[in-house]
Structure formats: structure tokens, C-alpha cells
C-alpha atoms as a printed R data frame, in Angstrom:
    type eleno elety resid chain resno       x      y       z
1   ATOM     1    CA   UNK     A     1   0.000  0.000   0.000
2   ATOM     2    CA   UNK     A     2   2.757  2.436   0.898
3   ATOM     3    CA   UNK     A     3   4.745  1.618  -2.220
4   ATOM     4    CA   UNK     A     4   1.636  2.015  -4.351
5   ATOM     5    CA   UNK     A     5   1.010  5.430  -2.809
6   ATOM     6    CA   UNK     A     6   4.509  6.641  -3.627
7   ATOM     7    CA   UNK     A     7   4.295  5.267  -7.162
8   ATOM     8    CA   UNK     A     8   1.000  7.047  -7.714
9   ATOM     9    CA   UNK     A     9   2.485 10.259  -6.356
10  ATOM    10    CA   UNK     A    10   5.393 10.001  -8.771
11  ATOM    11    CA   UNK     A    11   3.138  9.139 -11.690
12  ATOM    12    CA   UNK     A    12   0.916 12.098 -10.965
13  ATOM    13    CA   UNK     A    13   3.907 14.383 -11.427
14  ATOM    14    CA   UNK     A    14   5.374 12.714 -14.532
15  ATOM    15    CA   UNK     A    15   5.976 15.036 -17.430
16  ATOM    16    CA   UNK     A    16   6.376 18.185 -15.356
17  ATOM    17    CA   UNK     A    17   9.112 20.494 -16.558
18  ATOM    18    CA   UNK     A    18   9.862 21.480 -12.955
19  ATOM    19    CA   UNK     A    19  11.292 19.033 -10.405
20  ATOM    20    CA   UNK     A    20   8.738 16.534  -9.189
21  ATOM    21    CA   UNK     A    21   7.597 16.855  -5.594
22  ATOM    22    CA   UNK     A    22   9.795 15.052  -3.113
23  ATOM    23    CA   UNK     A    23   7.811 12.354  -1.324
24  ATOM    24    CA   UNK     A    24   8.506 10.135   1.664
25  ATOM    25    CA   UNK     A    25   6.458  7.486   3.448
26  ATOM    26    CA   UNK     A    26   6.870  8.285   7.143
27  ATOM    27    CA   UNK     A    27   4.920  5.272   8.346
28  ATOM    28    CA   UNK     A    28   1.799  5.014  10.516
29  ATOM    29    CA   UNK     A    29  -0.348  6.414   7.708
30  ATOM    30    CA   UNK     A    30   1.686  9.610   7.348
31  ATOM    31    CA   UNK     A    31   3.018 10.793   3.973
32  ATOM    32    CA   UNK     A    32   5.404 13.692   3.354
33  ATOM    33    CA   UNK     A    33   5.158 15.756   0.173
34  ATOM    34    CA   UNK     A    34   7.453 18.660  -0.645
35  ATOM    35    CA   UNK     A    35   5.919 21.026  -3.146
36  ATOM    36    CA   UNK     A    36   8.119 22.757  -5.710
37  ATOM    37    CA   UNK     A    37   5.429 24.194  -7.962
38  ATOM    38    CA   UNK     A    38   1.709 24.801  -7.592
39  ATOM    39    CA   UNK     A    39  -0.791 23.581  -8.504
40  ATOM    40    CA   UNK     A    40   0.838 20.781 -10.496
41  ATOM    41    CA   UNK     A    41   2.661 19.165  -7.575
42  ATOM    42    CA   UNK     A    42  -0.397 18.624  -5.402
43  ATOM    43    CA   UNK     A    43  -0.907 14.854  -4.968
44  ATOM    44    CA   UNK     A    44  -3.801 13.464  -6.946
45  ATOM    45    CA   UNK     A    45  -4.289 10.364  -4.823
46  ATOM    46    CA   UNK     A    46  -6.147  9.837  -1.546
47  ATOM    47    CA   UNK     A    47  -4.196  9.217   1.589
48  ATOM    48    CA   UNK     A    48  -4.260  9.325   5.347
49  ATOM    49    CA   UNK     A    49  -2.451 12.137   7.121
50  ATOM    50    CA   UNK     A    50  -0.181 14.446   5.157
51  ATOM    51    CA   UNK     A    51   2.797 16.670   5.800
52  ATOM    52    CA   UNK     A    52   2.653 19.245   3.024
53  ATOM    53    CA   UNK     A    53   5.900 21.211   2.828
54  ATOM    54    CA   UNK     A    54   5.358 24.679   1.342
55  ATOM    55    CA   UNK     A    55   8.496 26.305   2.678
56  ATOM    56    CA   UNK     A    56  10.159 28.581   0.122
57  ATOM    57    CA   UNK     A    57   7.218 28.241  -2.307
58  ATOM    58    CA   UNK     A    58   6.281 31.649  -3.680
59  ATOM    59    CA   UNK     A    59   2.982 30.610  -5.235
60  ATOM    60    CA   UNK     A    60   1.374 32.625  -7.977
61  ATOM    61    CA   UNK     A    61  -1.941 33.957  -9.262
62  ATOM    62    CA   UNK     A    62  -3.266 30.469 -10.076
63  ATOM    63    CA   UNK     A    63  -1.941 28.679  -7.001
64  ATOM    64    CA   UNK     A    64  -3.923 29.733  -3.950
65  ATOM    65    CA   UNK     A    65  -7.309 28.448  -5.136
66  ATOM    66    CA   UNK     A    66  -6.166 24.897  -6.020
67  ATOM    67    CA   UNK     A    67  -4.153 24.685  -2.792
68  ATOM    68    CA   UNK     A    68  -7.146 25.677  -0.683
69  ATOM    69    CA   UNK     A    69  -9.361 23.182  -2.508
70  ATOM    70    CA   UNK     A    70  -6.816 20.383  -2.068
71  ATOM    71    CA   UNK     A    71  -6.365 21.052   1.647
72  ATOM    72    CA   UNK     A    72 -10.117 21.308   2.238
73  ATOM    73    CA   UNK     A    73 -10.744 17.980   0.481
74  ATOM    74    CA   UNK     A    74  -7.925 16.076   2.188
75  ATOM    75    CA   UNK     A    75  -7.800 17.476   5.710
76  ATOM    76    CA   UNK     A    76 -10.010 16.082   8.459
77  ATOM    77    CA   UNK     A    77  -9.880 15.500  12.165
78  ATOM    78    CA   UNK     A    78  -8.607 11.950  11.655
79  ATOM    79    CA   UNK     A    79  -6.638 12.734   8.493
80  ATOM    80    CA   UNK     A    80  -4.865 15.987   9.342
81  ATOM    81    CA   UNK     A    81  -2.832 18.072   6.929
82  ATOM    82    CA   UNK     A    82   0.258 19.375   8.706
83  ATOM    83    CA   UNK     A    83   1.372 22.249   6.522
84  ATOM    84    CA   UNK     A    84   4.973 23.437   6.834
85  ATOM    85    CA   UNK     A    85   5.588 27.061   5.943
86  ATOM    86    CA   UNK     A    86   7.826 30.005   6.781
87  ATOM    87    CA   UNK     A    87   8.203 33.696   6.031
88  ATOM    88    CA   UNK     A    88   9.437 32.745   2.541
89  ATOM    89    CA   UNK     A    89   6.139 31.027   1.738
90  ATOM    90    CA   UNK     A    90   3.901 33.141  -0.483
91  ATOM    91    CA   UNK     A    91   1.462 34.969   1.817
92  ATOM    92    CA   UNK     A    92  -1.333 34.605  -0.747
93  ATOM    93    CA   UNK     A    93  -1.078 30.835  -0.455
94  ATOM    94    CA   UNK     A    94  -1.771 30.917   3.267
95  ATOM    95    CA   UNK     A    95  -4.366 33.680   3.039
96  ATOM    96    CA   UNK     A    96  -6.264 31.622   0.475
97  ATOM    97    CA   UNK     A    97  -6.846 28.919   3.077
98  ATOM    98    CA   UNK     A    98  -9.226 31.245   4.908
99  ATOM    99    CA   UNK     A    99  -9.648 31.400   8.701
100 ATOM   100    CA   UNK     A   100  -7.382 28.961  10.499
101 ATOM   101    CA   UNK     A   101 -10.274 27.117  12.143
102 ATOM   102    CA   UNK     A   102 -12.307 26.771   8.950
103 ATOM   103    CA   UNK     A   103 -10.629 23.518   7.834
104 ATOM   104    CA   UNK     A   104 -10.744 20.658  10.367
105 ATOM   105    CA   UNK     A   105  -7.411 18.944  10.859
106 ATOM   106    CA   UNK     A   106  -5.278 21.673   9.288
107 ATOM   107    CA   UNK     A   107  -2.281 22.748  11.372
108 ATOM   108    CA   UNK     A   108   0.309 25.200  10.047
109 ATOM   109    CA   UNK     A   109   3.777 24.761  11.551
110 ATOM   110    CA   UNK     A   110   6.926 26.784  11.088
111 ATOM   111    CA   UNK     A   111   9.318 29.391  12.383
112 ATOM   112    CA   UNK     A   112   7.471 32.636  13.031
113 ATOM   113    CA   UNK     A   113   8.777 35.590  11.080
114 ATOM   114    CA   UNK     A   114   7.772 38.881   9.483
115 ATOM   115    CA   UNK     A   115   4.264 38.514   8.119
116 ATOM   116    CA   UNK     A   116   3.990 34.862   9.167
117 ATOM   117    CA   UNK     A   117   2.485 33.508  12.371
118 ATOM   118    CA   UNK     A   118   1.920 29.729  12.342
119 ATOM   119    CA   UNK     A   119  -0.498 27.760  14.473
120 ATOM   120    CA   UNK     A   120   2.457 25.956  16.021
121 ATOM   121    CA   UNK     A   121   5.656 28.001  16.153
122 ATOM   122    CA   UNK     A   122   9.003 26.198  16.050
123 ATOM   123    CA   UNK     A   123  12.271 27.804  17.063
124 ATOM   124    CA   UNK     A   124  14.948 27.405  14.382
125 ATOM   125    CA   UNK     A   125  17.498 29.748  12.854
126 ATOM   126    CA   UNK     A   126  16.736 30.572   9.190
127 ATOM   127    CA   UNK     A   127  20.116 29.315   8.008
128 ATOM   128    CA   UNK     A   128  19.701 26.022   9.891
129 ATOM   129    CA   UNK     A   129  16.233 25.495   8.462
130 ATOM   130    CA   UNK     A   130  17.525 26.100   4.938
131 ATOM   131    CA   UNK     A   131  20.440 23.696   5.388
132 ATOM   132    CA   UNK     A   132  18.137 20.963   6.672
133 ATOM   133    CA   UNK     A   133  15.637 21.613   3.878
134 ATOM   134    CA   UNK     A   134  18.386 21.347   1.258
135 ATOM   135    CA   UNK     A   135  19.850 18.225   2.886
136 ATOM   136    CA   UNK     A   136  16.654 16.256   2.303
137 ATOM   137    CA   UNK     A   137  16.564 17.512  -1.262
138 ATOM   138    CA   UNK     A   138  20.077 16.153  -1.760
139 ATOM   139    CA   UNK     A   139  19.193 12.692  -0.480
140 ATOM   140    CA   UNK     A   140  19.698 12.779   3.287
141 ATOM   141    CA   UNK     A   141  17.574 10.106   5.016
142 ATOM   142    CA   UNK     A   142  14.516 11.725   6.516
143 ATOM   143    CA   UNK     A   143  15.105  9.873   9.792
144 ATOM   144    CA   UNK     A   144  18.458 11.632  10.166
145 ATOM   145    CA   UNK     A   145  16.660 14.990  10.130
146 ATOM   146    CA   UNK     A   146  13.847 14.166  12.548
147 ATOM   147    CA   UNK     A   147  15.309 11.607  14.960
148 ATOM   148    CA   UNK     A   148  18.082 12.648  17.295
149 ATOM   149    CA   UNK     A   149  20.967 10.200  17.271
150 ATOM   150    CA   UNK     A   150  21.548  8.077  20.344
151 ATOM   151    CA   UNK     A   151  24.406  9.035  22.638
152 ATOM   152    CA   UNK     A   152  27.801  8.226  21.197
153 ATOM   153    CA   UNK     A   153  29.564  5.117  22.597
154 ATOM   154    CA   UNK     A   154  31.048  5.668  26.020
155 ATOM   155    CA   UNK     A   155  34.829  5.984  26.279
156 ATOM   156    CA   UNK     A   156  36.811  3.472  28.250
157 ATOM   157    CA   UNK     A   157  36.264  4.075  31.965
158 ATOM   158    CA   UNK     A   158  39.979  3.951  32.715
159 ATOM   159    CA   UNK     A   159  40.607  6.663  30.133
160 ATOM   160    CA   UNK     A   160  37.928  8.852  31.665
161 ATOM   161    CA   UNK     A   161  39.420  8.321  35.128
162 ATOM   162    CA   UNK     A   162  42.877  9.348  33.955
163 ATOM   163    CA   UNK     A   163  41.475 12.485  32.312
164 ATOM   164    CA   UNK     A   164  39.412 13.700  35.244
165 ATOM   165    CA   UNK     A   165  41.119 12.441  38.436
166 ATOM   166    CA   UNK     A   166  44.359 13.822  39.886
167 ATOM   167    CA   UNK     A   167  47.433 11.610  39.673
168 ATOM   168    CA   UNK     A   168  47.397 11.097  43.432
169 ATOM   169    CA   UNK     A   169  44.020  9.430  43.212
170 ATOM   170    CA   UNK     A   170  45.329  6.897  40.714
171 ATOM   171    CA   UNK     A   171  48.421  5.827  42.605
172 ATOM   172    CA   UNK     A   172  52.111  6.052  41.738
173 ATOM   173    CA   UNK     A   173  51.892  3.342  39.080
174 ATOM   174    CA   UNK     A   174  49.188  5.087  37.066
175 ATOM   175    CA   UNK     A   175  51.657  6.090  34.354
176 ATOM   176    CA   UNK     A   176  51.100  8.824  31.811
177 ATOM   177    CA   UNK     A   177  47.614  9.604  30.602
178 ATOM   178    CA   UNK     A   178  46.838  7.812  27.355
179 ATOM   179    CA   UNK     A   179  46.963  9.924  24.241
180 ATOM   180    CA   UNK     A   180  44.078 10.209  21.846
181 ATOM   181    CA   UNK     A   181  41.096 11.457  23.823
182 ATOM   182    CA   UNK     A   182  42.263 15.047  24.080
183 ATOM   183    CA   UNK     A   183  43.299 15.147  20.443
184 ATOM   184    CA   UNK     A   184  40.066 13.820  19.008
185 ATOM   185    CA   UNK     A   185  37.943 16.495  17.373
186 ATOM   186    CA   UNK     A   186  34.354 16.627  18.508
187 ATOM   187    CA   UNK     A   187  31.947 15.439  15.794
188 ATOM   188    CA   UNK     A   188  29.849 18.147  14.163
189 ATOM   189    CA   UNK     A   189  26.396 18.599  15.672
190 ATOM   190    CA   UNK     A   190  23.630 16.608  14.039
191 ATOM   191    CA   UNK     A   191  21.676 18.536  11.423
192 ATOM   192    CA   UNK     A   192  17.986 18.410  12.317
193 ATOM   193    CA   UNK     A   193  14.918 19.913  10.693
194 ATOM   194    CA   UNK     A   194  12.971 21.055  13.769
195 ATOM   195    CA   UNK     A   195   9.874 22.030  11.785
196 ATOM   196    CA   UNK     A   196   9.563 18.663  10.076
197 ATOM   197    CA   UNK     A   197  10.504 16.956  13.335
198 ATOM   198    CA   UNK     A   198   7.710 18.740  15.215
199 ATOM   199    CA   UNK     A   199   5.159 17.769  12.557
200 ATOM   200    CA   UNK     A   200   6.123 14.097  12.845
201 ATOM   201    CA   UNK     A   201   5.984 14.296  16.642
202 ATOM   202    CA   UNK     A   202   2.544 15.905  16.502
203 ATOM   203    CA   UNK     A   203   1.228 13.142  14.280
204 ATOM   204    CA   UNK     A   204   2.679 10.451  16.543
205 ATOM   205    CA   UNK     A   205   1.151 12.118  19.604
206 ATOM   206    CA   UNK     A   206  -2.295 12.304  17.976
207 ATOM   207    CA   UNK     A   207  -2.013  8.649  17.015
208 ATOM   208    CA   UNK     A   208  -1.025  7.672  20.557
209 ATOM   209    CA   UNK     A   209  -4.065  9.531  21.900
210 ATOM   210    CA   UNK     A   210  -6.347  7.636  19.531
211 ATOM   211    CA   UNK     A   211  -7.345 10.761  17.640
212 ATOM   212    CA   UNK     A   212  -6.388  9.465  14.189
């Protein structure tokens, strides 16, 4: 079923001159669709819950009406549309959706900014959001952007003791502290997409509460 959904999504976008929408099956009845161009990239297949990524989409004179119609026909209390946006999203696109409470199940998430106030605000620096957005476009696994990595393996306890305890606590035969730990460079921080991460967490929470 999931594979069929993704194939239908891809087929619906075949022949477009612009890049096809990026799609991911996030499991538990949740599908992710990144829109590049409206209205052509709107999925033409039914589904369960959706994450519709409209960040950095400017829209256009023929875009707001089809978007509003698509959201109204797909969003419901048990099949929510979690719409990702930011201050770079065309304001006409969001205005065309009408009052925020007029479409059941619609939740707009994103980093608040000039002219943009989401239903659920997420704190993220603009440059970090753009890097994470581009990373998925370039093939980064979606899990790497929404799931924080487990703690790195613990160092040898003897090494930690030699680094943090005075020599007198180790005894005269402790010898020199082993090399390596101090010279190792710390790994770069994990790149996360907090907006996408929050949308996934919201869906999982609704599912756990039996509201989907």
C-alpha cells in the first residue's frame, strides 16, 4: 500500500518540466510531500495524514485556489494536513486557506517571522532550516533529520578516570595519561529539521491519543 502510494504520487507528477515533488512514506499512515510548484505538484491520490511542505514556495496567481481546494478535500480531524511554511512562503497561499479554524485537521507549523504567524511556532534559525531543507533535497535520510541520534559510545572508563582524576588518586603506578582522547575532534552537531521533526511528533502524539 505504501509503495503504491509513492508510485501514484510520482506518476501524478510525470511530465512536469519542474522538479517533481519530493515524497517520503513516514509510516503510521503519514506521507510527506514537498511542493516545488503549484498547482501541479499537489498529490492526486487519496491518503491518510499528510505533511505538506510549502516552505520557500512563492505561489502565484493560479496557485492559492487549487491549494485551498486540495487542503479542504484532504484534511479532516482523523486525516490531518500538517502544513509546513515560513516567512518565505507566499502569503497569498496561506491567506487563500481562509480562517485557520475553517478547515478541520489543518495545522500550520513553522518558524514565526515577518508577516507569518503559524499555528504551532518552532524555534529554528533561518540558516539552519535552509540547510536541513536542502539536505533532504540532496538525499539525506529523513530519519536523520527528525530523529536525534543516540548518545555516542562511552569511552573506556579507565581513560575517563585518567582524564578527570588527579594523579594522586590513581596511585604512583598510574603512568602517563593515554593519548588520543584530548586530540580527538568533537563530531559536528547533528543537522535536524525542527519544523519537520515537530510535525512528525505531533502526528505520533495524535495517534497515541487515539485521535487518528
